[in-house]
LOGUFI-433934 format. One record per residue (C-alpha): residue in three letters; residue number from 1; x, y, z. Coordinates in steps of 0.05 Angstrom, whole numbers. Layout:
LOGUFI-433934
   code   pos        X        Y        Z
    Ala   NUM        X        Y        Z
...
END
This chain:
LOGUFI-433934
   code   pos        X        Y        Z
    Unk     1     1907      737     1549
    Unk     2     1896      677     1593
    Unk     3     1929      670     1660
    Unk     4     1961      603     1673
    Unk     5     1970      573     1742
    Unk     6     2041      569     1767
    Unk     7     2075      503     1777
    Unk     8     2086      481     1848
    Unk     9     2158      485     1870
    Unk    10     2186      416     1884
    Unk    11     2212      406     1954
    Unk    12     2285      389     1961
    Unk    13     2299      316     1979
    Unk    14     2323      308     2050
    Unk    15     2346      242     2076
    Unk    16     2330      263     2148
    Unk    17     2256      267     2132
    Unk    18     2255      198     2100
    Unk    19     2293      167     2159
    Unk    20     2245      199     2209
    Unk    21     2184      174     2170
    Unk    22     2212      103     2169
    Unk    23     2226      106     2244
    Unk    24     2155      129     2258
    Unk    25     2127       71     2218
    Unk    26     2170       20     2256
    Unk    27     2168       48     2327
    Unk    28     2108       94     2326
    Unk    29     2103      167     2340
    Unk    30     2140      194     2401
    Unk    31     2097      215     2461
    Unk    32     2078      287     2468
    Unk    33     2127      329     2508
    Unk    34     2110      349     2579
    Unk    35     2114      422     2598
    Unk    36     2167      432     2650
    Unk    37     2159      494     2694
    Unk    38     2219      541     2690
    Unk    39     2265      538     2750
    Unk    40     2283      602     2786
    Unk    41     2351      620     2758
    Unk    42     2375      673     2806
    Unk    43     2374      664     2882
    Unk    44     2335      715     2923
    Unk    45     2372      780     2928
    Unk    46     2350      797     2998
    Unk    47     2361      758     3061
    Unk    48     2300      734     3099
    Unk    49     2278      783     3153
    Unk    50     2280      766     3226
    Unk    51     2204      764     3227
    Unk    52     2201      713     3171
    Unk    53     2254      670     3204
    Unk    54     2217      671     3271
    Unk    55     2152      657     3236
    Unk    56     2180      595     3201
    Unk    57     2209      568     3266
    Unk    58     2142      577     3301
    Unk    59     2107      535     3246
    Unk    60     2155      477     3252
    Unk    61     2147      464     3327
END
């Protein structure tokens, strides 16, 4: 018995891919995305202590 190679499965036609390819040819590839650091979602749970508040005021003056 001889083993035959399987046929490759044809990819389904998608208009979106064709449109994107055409746009890349005309305009060029989009620039690489920049990594944006995640913002702190929740505010701090504890109030600043008196020592921290006095320390900050001393640095300003």
